[in-house]
C-alpha positions, 0 to 999 in steps of 0.5 A: 499499500502505497503512502496515498492508499494509506491515507485513503484508507485511513479517511474510509475507515474514519468516515465508515465508523462515523457514519456507522454511529451515526445510523446506529444512534438515530436507529436506537433512538427511533427504536428504543433499543440498546441492542439493535444499536450495538449490533448496527455499530458492530456492523459498521466497524466490521465493514470499515475493517474490511474496507480498510485493513486488506491491501486492495488494489486501488490503494496502489494506485501511485507506487513509489520508486525505491532508491538503488542501493550504495554499497558499503564501501563508497558510503564509508569513503565518503563518510571518511573523506567528509572527516578528513576535511571536516579536520582540516577545516578545525585545525585551520580555525585553530592555526589562526587564533 
């Protein structure tokens, strides 16, 4: 799942939970049945779970590309060169004092 797919899954989950809570509350209010309200909300939670948890294809519309891996030797050589350059700069500034 890509970043946009994660955002979409979260939005869908939030809207489904909010909508099912609203429908459950109103139904429970008008029918005066607490158990009916709980069953409707539980159905909404299950629906939100089935929509947002699996990695559905519409969550992968914006795939990201990975960078090529750097070899450890090249990275350590670059780090060593940076440290040496920083060390030379530090000695020059100390010599001016």
